[in-house]
DRENDO-1510 file (C-alpha; in Angstrom, 1 decimal, always signed):
<recs>
REC; n; res; u; v; w
REC; 1; MET; -1.3; -11.4; +20.3 .
REC; 2; LYS; -2.9; -9.7; +23.3 .
REC; 3; ASP; +0.5; -8.5; +24.5 .
REC; 4; MET; +1.4; -6.8; +21.2 .
REC; 5; LEU; +0.6; -3.4; +19.8 .
REC; 6; GLY; +0.6; -2.7; +16.1 .
REC; 7; VAL; +2.0; +0.6; +14.8 .
REC; 8; LEU; +1.2; +1.2; +11.1 .
REC; 9; LEU; +3.2; +3.9; +9.3 .
REC; 10; ALA; +0.9; +5.6; +6.8 .
REC; 11; GLY; +2.3; +9.1; +6.6 .
REC; 12; GLY; +4.5; +8.9; +3.5 .
REC; 13; ALA; +4.1; +11.4; +0.7 .
REC; 14; GLY; +4.4; +8.7; -2.0 .
REC; 15; GLU; +6.4; +10.9; -4.4 .
REC; 16; ARG; +7.1; +8.1; -6.8 .
REC; 17; LEU; +3.4; +7.4; -7.1 .
REC; 18; TYR; +2.7; +11.0; -8.2 .
REC; 19; PRO; +0.2; +12.2; -9.6 .
REC; 20; LEU; -2.0; +9.7; -7.9 .
REC; 21; THR; -0.7; +11.0; -4.6 .
REC; 22; ARG; -1.2; +14.7; -5.5 .
REC; 23; ASP; -4.4; +14.8; -3.5 .
REC; 24; ARG; -4.2; +11.8; -1.2 .
REC; 25; ALA; -1.8; +9.8; +1.0 .
REC; 26; LYS; -0.2; +6.8; -0.7 .
REC; 27; PRO; -2.0; +4.2; +1.6 .
REC; 28; ALA; -5.3; +5.8; +0.5 .
REC; 29; VAL; -4.7; +5.1; -3.2 .
REC; 30; THR; -7.3; +2.7; -4.7 .
REC; 31; PHE; -6.3; -0.9; -5.3 .
REC; 32; GLY; -8.1; -3.8; -7.0 .
REC; 33; GLY; -11.2; -1.7; -7.7 .
REC; 34; ILE; -12.8; -1.5; -4.2 .
REC; 35; TYR; -9.9; -1.4; -1.8 .
REC; 36; ARG; -7.4; +1.1; -0.6 .
REC; 37; ILE; -3.7; +0.0; -0.3 .
REC; 38; ILE; -3.8; +0.3; +3.5 .
REC; 39; ASP; -6.7; -2.3; +3.6 .
REC; 40; ILE; -4.2; -5.1; +2.8 .
REC; 41; THR; -2.1; -4.5; +5.9 .
REC; 42; LEU; -5.1; -3.8; +8.1 .
REC; 43; SER; -6.7; -7.1; +6.9 .
REC; 44; ASN; -3.4; -8.9; +7.8 .
REC; 45; CYS; -3.7; -7.4; +11.3 .
REC; 46; VAL; -7.3; -8.6; +11.7 .
REC; 47; ASN; -6.7; -12.0; +10.3 .
REC; 48; SER; -3.6; -12.4; +12.5 .
REC; 49; GLY; -5.7; -11.7; +15.6 .
REC; 50; LEU; -4.1; -8.3; +16.3 .
REC; 51; ARG; -6.6; -6.2; +18.2 .
REC; 52; ARG; -4.7; -3.0; +19.0 .
REC; 53; VAL; -3.4; -0.9; +16.1 .
REC; 54; TYR; -2.3; +2.7; +15.9 .
REC; 55; ILE; -2.1; +4.3; +12.4 .
REC; 56; LEU; +0.4; +7.1; +12.1 .
REC; 57; THR; -0.8; +9.6; +9.4 .
REC; 58; GLN; +0.7; +12.8; +8.2 .
REC; 59; TYR; +0.6; +13.7; +4.4 .
REC; 60; LYS; -2.8; +14.7; +2.9 .
REC; 61; ALA; -4.6; +12.4; +5.2 .
REC; 62; LEU; -8.2; +13.5; +4.8 .
REC; 63; SER; -9.5; +10.7; +2.6 .
REC; 64; LEU; -7.4; +8.2; +4.5 .
REC; 65; ASN; -8.8; +9.3; +7.8 .
REC; 66; ARG; -12.3; +9.2; +6.5 .
REC; 67; HIS; -11.8; +5.7; +5.1 .
REC; 68; ILE; -10.4; +4.4; +8.4 .
REC; 69; ARG; -13.1; +6.1; +10.5 .
REC; 70; GLU; -16.0; +4.8; +8.4 .
REC; 71; GLY; -14.6; +1.4; +7.4 .
REC; 72; TRP; -12.3; +0.2; +10.2 .
REC; 73; ASN; -14.2; +1.2; +13.4 .
REC; 74; ILE; -14.7; -2.5; +14.1 .
REC; 75; TYR; -13.4; -2.9; +17.6 .
REC; 76; GLY; -14.5; -1.5; +21.0 .
REC; 77; ARG; -12.3; +0.7; +23.1 .
REC; 78; GLU; -14.2; -0.3; +26.2 .
REC; 79; ILE; -12.8; -3.9; +25.9 .
REC; 80; GLY; -9.3; -2.6; +25.0 .
REC; 81; GLU; -9.4; -3.2; +21.3 .
REC; 82; PHE; -9.0; -0.5; +18.6 .
REC; 83; ILE; -7.8; +0.7; +15.2 .
REC; 84; GLU; -7.0; +4.3; +15.9 .
REC; 85; ILE; -5.5; +7.2; +13.9 .
REC; 86; LEU; -2.7; +9.2; +15.5 .
REC; 87; PRO; -2.0; +12.4; +13.5 .
REC; 88; PRO; +1.3; +14.3; +14.2 .
REC; 89; MET; +0.9; +15.9; +17.6 .
REC; 90; LYS; +4.5; +17.4; +18.0 .
REC; 91; ARG; +4.4; +16.4; +21.7 .
REC; 92; VAL; +8.1; +15.5; +21.8 .
REC; 93; SER; +9.4; +17.5; +18.8 .
REC; 94; GLU; +8.6; +20.6; +16.9 .
REC; 95; ASN; +9.2; +18.9; +13.6 .
REC; 96; TRP; +7.1; +16.7; +11.3 .
REC; 97; TYR; +8.0; +13.1; +11.1 .
REC; 98; MET; +11.6; +13.0; +9.8 .
REC; 99; GLY; +11.9; +9.2; +9.3 .
REC; 100; THR; +10.2; +5.9; +10.2 .
REC; 101; ALA; +11.9; +5.7; +13.6 .
REC; 102; ASP; +11.1; +9.4; +14.3 .
REC; 103; ALA; +7.4; +8.8; +13.6 .
REC; 104; VAL; +7.3; +6.0; +16.2 .
REC; 105; TYR; +9.4; +8.1; +18.6 .
REC; 106; GLN; +7.0; +11.1; +18.4 .
REC; 107; ASN; +4.2; +8.8; +19.5 .
REC; 108; ILE; +6.2; +7.2; +22.3 .
REC; 109; TYR; +3.7; +8.3; +25.0 .
REC; 110; SER; +0.7; +6.8; +23.2 .
REC; 111; ILE; +2.6; +3.5; +22.8 .
REC; 112; GLY; +3.7; +3.5; +26.4 .
REC; 113; SER; +0.2; +4.2; +27.6 .
REC; 114; GLU; -1.0; +0.8; +26.2 .
REC; 115; GLN; +1.8; -1.0; +28.1 .
REC; 116; PRO; +2.4; -3.6; +25.4 .
REC; 117; LYS; +5.1; -6.2; +25.8 .
REC; 118; HIS; +5.9; -6.2; +22.1 .
REC; 119; VAL; +5.5; -3.5; +19.3 .
REC; 120; LEU; +4.9; -4.5; +15.7 .
REC; 121; ILE; +6.1; -1.9; +13.2 .
REC; 122; LEU; +4.3; -2.1; +9.8 .
REC; 123; SER; +4.1; -0.1; +6.6 .
REC; 124; GLY; +0.7; +0.8; +5.1 .
REC; 125; ASP; +1.8; +0.7; +1.4 .
REC; 126; HIS; +2.7; -2.9; +0.6 .
REC; 127; ILE; +0.6; -5.7; -1.0 .
REC; 128; TYR; +1.0; -9.1; +0.7 .
REC; 129; LYS; -0.7; -11.6; +3.0 .
REC; 130; MET; +1.1; -12.4; +6.3 .
REC; 131; ASP; +0.2; -13.9; +9.6 .
REC; 132; TYR; +2.0; -11.7; +12.2 .
REC; 133; ALA; +1.2; -14.3; +14.9 .
REC; 134; ARG; +3.7; -16.7; +13.3 .
REC; 135; MET; +6.3; -14.0; +13.5 .
REC; 136; LEU; +5.5; -13.2; +17.1 .
REC; 137; LYS; +5.8; -16.9; +18.0 .
REC; 138; GLN; +9.2; -17.2; +16.5 .
REC; 139; HIS; +10.2; -13.9; +18.2 .
REC; 140; LYS; +9.3; -15.3; +21.6 .
REC; 141; ASP; +10.8; -18.8; +21.0 .
REC; 142; ALA; +14.1; -17.2; +20.0 .
REC; 143; ALA; +14.1; -14.9; +23.1 .
REC; 144; ALA; +14.7; -12.1; +20.6 .
REC; 145; ASP; +14.9; -8.4; +21.3 .
REC; 146; VAL; +14.0; -7.6; +17.7 .
REC; 147; THR; +12.7; -9.7; +14.8 .
REC; 148; VAL; +12.9; -8.5; +11.2 .
REC; 149; ALA; +10.7; -10.0; +8.5 .
REC; 150; THR; +12.6; -10.9; +5.4 .
REC; 151; ILE; +11.8; -12.2; +2.0 .
REC; 152; LEU; +13.8; -14.2; -0.6 .
REC; 153; MET; +14.7; -12.1; -3.7 .
REC; 154; ASP; +16.8; -12.2; -6.8 .
REC; 155; PRO; +20.3; -10.7; -6.0 .
REC; 156; ALA; +19.8; -8.3; -8.9 .
REC; 157; GLU; +17.0; -6.6; -6.9 .
REC; 158; CYS; +19.4; -5.7; -4.0 .
REC; 159; ARG; +19.7; -2.0; -5.0 .
REC; 160; HIS; +16.0; -1.6; -4.1 .
REC; 161; PHE; +16.0; -3.1; -0.6 .
REC; 162; GLY; +17.9; -3.5; +2.6 .
REC; 163; VAL; +19.9; -6.8; +2.4 .
REC; 164; VAL; +20.2; -8.8; +5.6 .
REC; 165; GLU; +23.1; -11.1; +6.5 .
REC; 166; ILE; +21.8; -14.1; +8.5 .
REC; 167; ASP; +23.7; -16.8; +10.3 .
REC; 168; ARG; +22.6; -20.5; +10.6 .
REC; 169; ASP; +20.7; -19.7; +13.8 .
REC; 170; THR; +18.6; -17.1; +11.9 .
REC; 171; ARG; +20.4; -14.3; +13.8 .
REC; 172; ILE; +21.1; -11.2; +11.9 .
REC; 173; VAL; +24.8; -10.3; +11.8 .
REC; 174; GLY; +24.9; -7.6; +9.1 .
REC; 175; PHE; +22.9; -5.1; +7.1 .
REC; 176; GLN; +23.5; -3.6; +3.6 .
REC; 177; GLU; +21.1; -0.7; +2.8 .
REC; 178; LYS; +20.3; -0.8; -0.9 .
REC; 179; PRO; +23.7; -1.8; -2.1 .
REC; 180; PRO; +24.4; -1.6; -5.9 .
REC; 181; LYS; +25.4; -5.2; -5.8 .
REC; 182; THR; +26.1; -7.8; -3.0 .
REC; 183; ASP; +27.8; -11.1; -2.4 .
REC; 184; LEU; +25.5; -11.9; +0.5 .
REC; 185; ARG; +23.2; -14.9; +0.1 .
REC; 186; SER; +20.4; -16.2; +2.2 .
REC; 187; PRO; +20.8; -19.3; +4.4 .
REC; 188; TYR; +17.2; -20.3; +3.3 .
REC; 189; ASP; +18.2; -20.4; -0.4 .
REC; 190; PRO; +21.9; -19.9; -1.4 .
REC; 191; SER; +20.9; -18.6; -4.9 .
REC; 192; ARG; +19.0; -15.7; -3.4 .
REC; 193; ILE; +19.2; -12.8; -0.9 .
REC; 194; SER; +17.1; -12.1; +2.2 .
REC; 195; ALA; +15.6; -8.6; +1.9 .
REC; 196; SER; +14.0; -6.7; +4.7 .
REC; 197; MET; +10.3; -6.2; +4.3 .
REC; 198; GLY; +10.1; -3.2; +6.7 .
REC; 199; ILE; +8.2; -5.3; +9.2 .
REC; 200; TYR; +9.7; -5.4; +12.8 .
REC; 201; ILE; +8.7; -6.8; +16.2 .
REC; 202; PHE; +10.5; -5.1; +19.1 .
REC; 203; ASN; +10.3; -5.8; +22.8 .
REC; 204; THR; +9.0; -2.6; +24.2 .
REC; 205; ASP; +11.6; -2.3; +26.9 .
REC; 206; VAL; +14.2; -2.4; +24.1 .
REC; 207; LEU; +12.4; -0.2; +21.6 .
REC; 208; ILE; +11.9; +2.8; +23.9 .
REC; 209; PRO; +15.6; +3.4; +25.0 .
REC; 210; VAL; +16.8; +2.8; +21.4 .
REC; 211; LEU; +14.4; +5.4; +20.1 .
REC; 212; LEU; +15.3; +7.9; +22.8 .
REC; 213; LYS; +19.0; +7.5; +22.0 .
REC; 214; ASP; +18.4; +7.9; +18.2 .
REC; 215; ALA; +16.4; +11.0; +18.7 .
REC; 216; GLU; +19.4; +12.7; +20.4 .
REC; 217; ASP; +21.7; +11.9; +17.5 .
REC; 218; PRO; +21.8; +14.9; +15.2 .
REC; 219; LYS; +23.6; +12.9; +12.4 .
REC; 220; SER; +20.8; +10.2; +12.3 .
REC; 221; SER; +18.2; +10.2; +9.6 .
REC; 222; HIS; +16.0; +8.4; +12.1 .
REC; 223; ASP; +15.2; +5.4; +10.0 .
REC; 224; PHE; +14.8; +1.9; +11.3 .
REC; 225; GLY; +16.7; +0.3; +8.4 .
REC; 226; LYS; +19.5; +2.8; +8.1 .
REC; 227; ASN; +20.1; +3.8; +11.7 .
REC; 228; ILE; +18.3; +1.8; +14.3 .
REC; 229; LEU; +18.8; -1.8; +13.4 .
REC; 230; PRO; +22.5; -1.8; +12.2 .
REC; 231; LYS; +23.5; -0.2; +15.6 .
REC; 232; MET; +21.7; -2.9; +17.5 .
REC; 233; LEU; +23.5; -6.0; +16.2 .
REC; 234; ASP; +26.3; -6.1; +18.7 .
REC; 235; ASP; +24.3; -5.4; +21.8 .
REC; 236; TYR; +20.9; -7.0; +21.2 .
REC; 237; ARG; +19.4; -10.3; +19.9 .
REC; 238; VAL; +18.2; -9.4; +16.4 .
REC; 239; PHE; +16.7; -12.3; +14.4 .
REC; 240; ALA; +15.2; -12.8; +11.0 .
REC; 241; PHE; +11.8; -14.2; +10.2 .
REC; 242; ASN; +11.6; -15.8; +6.8 .
REC; 243; PHE; +8.3; -14.6; +5.1 .
REC; 244; VAL; +5.5; -17.2; +5.1 .
REC; 245; ASP; +3.0; -16.3; +2.4 .
REC; 246; GLU; -0.7; -16.8; +3.5 .
REC; 247; ASN; -1.6; -16.3; -0.2 .
REC; 248; LYS; -0.6; -19.9; -0.6 .
REC; 249; LYS; +0.4; -19.9; -4.2 .
REC; 250; GLU; +3.0; -22.5; -5.0 .
REC; 251; GLU; +4.6; -20.7; -7.9 .
REC; 252; ALA; +5.9; -17.6; -6.1 .
REC; 253; LEU; +5.9; -15.6; -2.9 .
REC; 254; TYR; +3.8; -12.5; -3.2 .
REC; 255; TRP; +5.0; -9.2; -1.7 .
REC; 256; ARG; +4.8; -6.0; -3.7 .
REC; 257; ASP; +6.0; -2.5; -3.0 .
REC; 258; VAL; +3.6; -0.5; -5.2 .
REC; 259; GLY; +5.6; +2.6; -4.7 .
REC; 260; THR; +6.0; +3.5; -8.4 .
REC; 261; LEU; +3.3; +3.9; -11.0 .
REC; 262; GLU; +4.7; +0.9; -13.0 .
REC; 263; ALA; +4.7; -1.4; -10.0 .
REC; 264; TYR; +1.2; -0.2; -9.0 .
REC; 265; TYR; -0.1; -0.7; -12.5 .
REC; 266; GLU; +1.4; -4.2; -12.8 .
REC; 267; ALA; +0.0; -5.3; -9.4 .
REC; 268; ASN; -3.5; -4.3; -10.5 .
REC; 269; MET; -3.2; -5.9; -13.9 .
REC; 270; ASP; -2.2; -9.2; -12.2 .
REC; 271; LEU; -5.6; -9.3; -10.6 .
REC; 272; VAL; -7.4; -9.6; -13.9 .
REC; 273; SER; -5.5; -12.7; -15.1 .
REC; 274; VAL; -7.2; -16.1; -15.1 .
REC; 275; SER; -5.3; -17.2; -12.0 .
REC; 276; PRO; -3.8; -14.1; -10.3 .
REC; 277; VAL; -0.9; -14.6; -7.9 .
REC; 278; PHE; -2.6; -12.4; -5.3 .
REC; 279; ASN; -6.0; -14.0; -4.6 .
REC; 280; LEU; -8.8; -11.7; -3.6 .
REC; 281; TYR; -11.3; -14.5; -3.4 .
REC; 282; ASP; -9.7; -16.4; -0.5 .
REC; 283; ASP; -12.2; -17.1; +2.4 .
REC; 284; HIS; -9.2; -18.3; +4.5 .
REC; 285; TRP; -7.6; -14.8; +4.4 .
REC; 286; PRO; -10.3; -12.2; +3.5 .
REC; 287; ILE; -9.4; -8.7; +2.5 .
REC; 288; ARG; -11.7; -6.1; +4.2 .
REC; 289; THR; -12.6; -2.6; +3.2 .
REC; 290; HIS; -15.2; +0.1; +3.4 .
REC; 291; GLN; -17.4; +0.9; +0.4 .
REC; 292; ARG; -20.7; +2.7; -0.3 .
REC; 293; GLN; -23.8; +0.8; -1.2 .
REC; 294; TYR; -24.2; +0.8; -5.0 .
REC; 295; PRO; -26.6; -1.3; -7.2 .
REC; 296; PRO; -25.1; -4.2; -9.1 .
REC; 297; ALA; -22.9; -3.7; -12.2 .
REC; 298; LYS; -24.9; -3.6; -15.4 .
REC; 299; PHE; -24.1; -4.5; -19.0 .
REC; 300; VAL; -26.5; -3.3; -21.7 .
REC; 301; PHE; -26.9; -3.5; -25.5 .
REC; 302; ALA; -26.2; -6.8; -27.3 .
REC; 303; GLU; -26.5; -6.1; -31.0 .
REC; 304; SER; -23.1; -5.8; -32.8 .
REC; 305; PRO; -21.2; -3.5; -33.0 .
REC; 306; ARG; -23.0; -2.0; -30.0 .
REC; 307; VAL; -22.3; -4.6; -27.3 .
REC; 308; GLY; -21.8; -3.9; -23.6 .
REC; 309; ARG; -19.3; -6.4; -22.3 .
REC; 310; ALA; -16.3; -6.9; -20.0 .
REC; 311; LEU; -13.7; -9.6; -20.4 .
REC; 312; ASP; -10.9; -10.6; -18.0 .
REC; 313; SER; -11.7; -7.6; -15.8 .
REC; 314; LEU; -12.7; -6.6; -12.3 .
REC; 315; VAL; -16.0; -4.6; -12.6 .
REC; 316; SER; -17.2; -3.1; -9.3 .
REC; 317; SER; -20.7; -2.4; -8.2 .
REC; 318; GLY; -22.5; +0.6; -9.6 .
REC; 319; CYS; -20.7; +0.3; -13.0 .
REC; 320; ILE; -22.7; +0.5; -16.2 .
REC; 321; ILE; -21.1; -0.8; -19.4 .
REC; 322; SER; -23.5; +0.8; -21.9 .
REC; 323; GLY; -22.7; -0.6; -25.3 .
REC; 324; GLY; -18.9; -0.3; -24.8 .
REC; 325; SER; -16.1; -2.9; -24.5 .
REC; 326; VAL; -13.9; -3.4; -21.5 .
REC; 327; GLN; -11.0; -5.9; -21.5 .
REC; 328; ASN; -8.2; -6.5; -19.0 .
REC; 329; CYS; -9.4; -3.6; -16.8 .
REC; 330; VAL; -10.0; -2.8; -13.2 .
REC; 331; LEU; -13.0; -0.6; -12.7 .
REC; 332; SER; -13.9; +1.0; -9.3 .
REC; 333; PRO; -17.5; +1.6; -8.3 .
REC; 334; ASP; -19.8; +3.9; -10.4 .
REC; 335; VAL; -17.9; +3.9; -13.7 .
REC; 336; ARG; -19.8; +4.4; -16.9 .
REC; 337; VAL; -18.4; +3.3; -20.3 .
REC; 338; ASN; -20.7; +4.5; -23.1 .
REC; 339; SER; -21.4; +3.0; -26.5 .
REC; 340; PHE; -18.8; +2.1; -29.1 .
REC; 341; THR; -16.0; +2.8; -26.7 .
REC; 342; GLU; -13.1; +0.4; -26.2 .
REC; 343; VAL; -11.1; +0.3; -23.0 .
REC; 344; GLU; -8.2; -2.1; -22.5 .
REC; 345; GLN; -5.5; -2.7; -19.9 .
REC; 346; THR; -6.8; +0.3; -17.8 .
REC; 347; ILE; -7.4; +1.1; -14.2 .
REC; 348; MET; -10.3; +3.5; -13.5 .
REC; 349; PHE; -11.1; +4.9; -10.1 .
REC; 350; SER; -14.6; +5.7; -8.9 .
REC; 351; HIS; -17.1; +8.0; -10.7 .
REC; 352; VAL; -15.5; +8.0; -14.1 .
REC; 353; ASN; -17.6; +8.7; -17.1 .
REC; 354; VAL; -16.2; +7.7; -20.5 .
REC; 355; GLY; -18.0; +9.2; -23.5 .
REC; 356; ARG; -19.0; +7.5; -26.8 .
REC; 357; ARG; -16.4; +6.3; -29.4 .
REC; 358; CYS; -13.4; +6.6; -27.1 .
REC; 359; ARG; -10.3; +4.4; -27.4 .
REC; 360; ILE; -8.3; +3.9; -24.2 .
REC; 361; ARG; -5.5; +1.5; -23.3 .
REC; 362; ARG; -2.7; +1.3; -20.7 .
REC; 363; ALA; -4.1; +4.1; -18.6 .
REC; 364; ILE; -4.8; +5.0; -15.0 .
REC; 365; VAL; -7.8; +7.3; -14.7 .
REC; 366; ASP; -8.3; +9.1; -11.4 .
REC; 367; ARG; -11.7; +9.5; -9.8 .
REC; 368; ASP; -14.4; +12.0; -10.9 .
REC; 369; VAL; -12.9; +12.3; -14.4 .
REC; 370; HIS; -15.1; +12.9; -17.5 .
REC; 371; ILE; -13.5; +11.7; -20.8 .
REC; 372; PRO; -15.2; +13.5; -23.7 .
REC; 373; GLU; -16.7; +11.7; -26.7 .
REC; 374; GLY; -14.1; +10.6; -29.3 .
REC; 375; THR; -11.1; +10.8; -27.0 .
REC; 376; THR; -8.1; +8.6; -27.7 .
REC; 377; ILE; -5.6; +7.7; -24.9 .
REC; 378; GLY; -2.7; +5.4; -25.0 .
REC; 379; TYR; -2.1; +5.2; -28.7 .
REC; 380; ASP; +0.1; +8.3; -29.2 .
REC; 381; ALA; +2.5; +9.0; -26.4 .
REC; 382; GLU; +3.5; +12.4; -27.7 .
REC; 383; ALA; -0.1; +13.6; -27.9 .
REC; 384; ASP; -0.8; +12.1; -24.5 .
REC; 385; ARG; +2.1; +14.0; -23.0 .
REC; 386; GLU; +0.6; +17.3; -24.1 .
REC; 387; ARG; -2.6; +16.6; -22.1 .
REC; 388; TYR; -1.8; +14.0; -19.4 .
REC; 389; PHE; +1.0; +12.5; -17.3 .
REC; 390; VAL; +2.9; +9.7; -19.2 .
REC; 391; THR; +5.4; +7.4; -17.5 .
REC; 392; ASP; +8.7; +6.2; -19.2 .
REC; 393; SER; +7.0; +2.9; -19.8 .
REC; 394; GLY; +4.1; +4.5; -21.6 .
REC; 395; ILE; +1.4; +4.3; -18.9 .
REC; 396; THR; -0.9; +7.4; -19.2 .
REC; 397; VAL; -2.3; +8.9; -16.0 .
REC; 398; VAL; -5.4; +11.0; -16.4 .
REC; 399; THR; -5.7; +13.2; -13.3 .
REC; 400; ARG; -8.6; +15.0; -11.6 .
REC; 401; ASP; -7.8; +18.1; -13.6 .
REC; 402; TYR; -10.4; +16.5; -15.9 .
REC; 403; SER; -12.9; +16.2; -13.1 .
REC; 404; LEU; -16.7; +15.8; -13.6 .
REC; 405; PHE; -17.1; +18.4; -10.8 .
REC; 406; GLU; -15.6; +21.9; -11.1 .
REC; 407; ASN; -13.8; +23.0; -7.9 .
REC; 408; PRO; -14.9; +26.6; -7.1 .
REC; 409; VAL; -11.9; +27.1; -4.8 .
REC; 410; THR; -9.3; +28.7; -7.2 .
REC; 411; VAL; -7.1; +31.7; -7.0 .
REC; 412; ASP; -9.9; +33.8; -8.3 .
REC; 413; TYR; -12.2; +32.5; -5.6 .
REC; 414; PHE; -10.0; +34.2; -2.9 .
REC; 415; THR; -9.7; +37.5; -4.8 .
REC; 416; SER; -13.3; +37.9; -5.9 .
REC; 417; GLU; -15.5; +40.4; -4.1 .
</recs>
């Protein structure tokens, strides 16, 4: 892994995850109580032995930058190891990043200065466990120019992913970008398709000229899946790597694109099941993060009907369940649920205070929110739409408009004398 550089794309706006991405980048969104989405990919890098990683940021990156700086400064530049943020510098273009390939192209000098033999392109907004060293070994053994990580999927899902056509030697001979339907099937399982995971290993001496050529094409959307890889099939050795899940659950491979509110909600709810598919408690493949030091979670009052309890839930440090009931929930640090309140099937970010006698279900509550006494959320969709954001599937998102802390910077703030 010493001859490979990781480039992690973390600059997307995450429009489908709005309003959670209104004030933060998608990779900075909370996951599983104490983590950020980007922690999953970064943990894969560390667990794989990758010691040089650039993170390309762009959209509302303040909280993401702070999280990386405070929580992932674990290597030493003096020994050639780093996890480093690269904001848009417009060194080779006057534009912001216009696509995945353009983001890498605009950082071509930083990549070249490290002189890696291989470049690993990653996305910072997927949930999975993967050993990139396995992929690199196959890449070298096959004498490949490019290797694309693929995962087996139901053919009905083809419209959401790039579908890869693979021959018996695992060489890629065709691409279909999000087709409405497809007749292609995977050589690994004839009942399924092989879908691109958006993870690529390039030989650096191949990547650089390909990016330079794409940058000069005014008709290109500068995307690896749409533009770069399909044009390489005839002239380069492009191979597929079939995903090996380090999660090690026999019933299913686990890889989730949490790009929609529904997918994000379901991925979190899976974590509170008795035997979740995505295992956070695996010493073999630990998930790392940065978090403040809080006291232990506390559950108080034990006389019915005022009982502080949490069932089938993730409850982070600093939480106080004060005579309220929590079930099938994911609570981030420093959440308080007060007496006679019932919270079910809900995700709460940090520093949320829920008043007494509230009833909340199937909701996502952003950080710093105060929910007043007697509030009902998740039981009347029409009433919720008048106050909050409600998805088509009925998930209610309570945004920071209901913050515990009033922001003094308003329009009036700039016009006042």
